[in-house]
C-alpha positions in Angstrom: -31.3 -15.0 3.2 -32.6 -18.3 1.6 -31.1 -21.7 2.2 -27.4 -22.5 1.4 -27.5 -24.3 -1.9 -23.8 -24.9 -2.7 -20.1 -24.9 -1.7 -17.8 -22.7 -3.4 -14.1 -21.7 -3.4 -13.9 -17.7 -2.8 -12.4 -15.6 -5.5 -12.2 -12.1 -5.5 -12.1 -9.9 -8.5 -11.4 -6.1 -8.3 -11.7 -3.9 -11.3 -11.6 -0.4 -11.8 -15.0 1.3 -12.5 -13.5 3.6 -14.9 -12.0 0.5 -16.7 -15.2 -1.3 -16.5 -17.4 1.3 -17.8 -14.9 1.7 -20.8 -14.3 -1.8 -21.7 -17.0 -3.9 -20.5 -16.4 -7.0 -22.8 -12.7 -7.1 -21.4 -14.3 -7.3 -17.9 -16.8 -10.0 -19.0 -14.2 -12.1 -20.8 -12.0 -11.9 -17.8 -14.6 -13.0 -15.3 -15.5 -16.0 -17.9 -11.7 -16.8 -18.0 -11.7 -16.7 -14.2 -14.6 -19.0 -13.9 -13.3 -21.3 -16.5 -10.0 -21.8 -14.8 -11.7 -22.3 -11.5 -13.7 -24.9 -13.0 -10.5 -26.6 -14.5 -8.8 -26.6 -11.2 -11.5 -28.4 -9.2 -12.0 -30.8 -12.1 -8.6 -31.4 -13.4 -5.8 -30.0 -10.5 -2.8 -31.6 -11.8 -3.7 -30.1 -15.4 -4.5 -26.7 -13.8 -1.2 -26.8 -11.8 0.7 -27.8 -14.9 -0.5 -24.7 -16.8 0.4 -22.5 -13.7 3.8 -24.1 -13.3 4.6 -23.8 -17.4 4.5 -19.8 -16.9 6.4 -19.4 -13.9 10.1 -18.9 -13.7 11.4 -22.0 -11.3 7.8 -22.8 -9.9 7.6 -26.1 -8.2 4.7 -28.4 -9.3 4.6 -30.3 -6.1 4.3 -27.0 -4.1 1.7 -25.4 -6.4 -0.6 -28.8 -6.3 -0.2 -28.4 -2.2 -1.3 -25.0 -2.5 -4.3 -25.6 -4.6 -5.4 -28.7 -2.7 -5.1 -26.5 0.4 -7.2 -23.9 -0.9 -9.7 -26.2 -2.2 -10.3 -27.8 1.4 -9.8 -24.7 3.2 -11.9 -21.6 3.1 -14.6 -23.3 1.5 -18.2 -21.3 2.4 -21.8 -21.9 1.9 -23.3 -19.2 -0.7 -26.9 -18.2 -0.1 -29.1 -18.5 -3.3 -29.5 -14.6 -3.5 -25.3 -14.6 -3.4 -25.1 -17.0 -6.3 -27.9 -15.2 -8.4 -25.9 -11.8 -7.7 -22.6 -13.6 -9.0 -24.3 -14.9 -12.1 -26.0 -11.5 -12.9 -22.6 -9.8 -12.7 -20.8 -12.2 -14.8 -23.6 -11.4 -17.4 -22.9 -7.8 -17.0 -25.9 -7.0 -15.3 -26.1 -4.3 -12.6 -26.6 -5.8 -9.3 -29.2 -3.8 -6.8 
């Protein structure tokens, strides 16, 4: 593998292969939304938490902000160049070898 080039928070997205084949645009749209939400959470954590809590019954803003900050600081990983390319290709709807 090549040199590490960036730090990232790990987000796992699992999709049913039959659904992905039948509705590829829905999968791409969902992935774009996940990426945009992750960018918002990193750039504006308080705004992101407000969005989450506004959709919860009885959610705690302080607790969710603490969870987000903990997740952002814990489990950060170094991704190899090839992993970034594979992630990009998948987001574009291309097959990954």
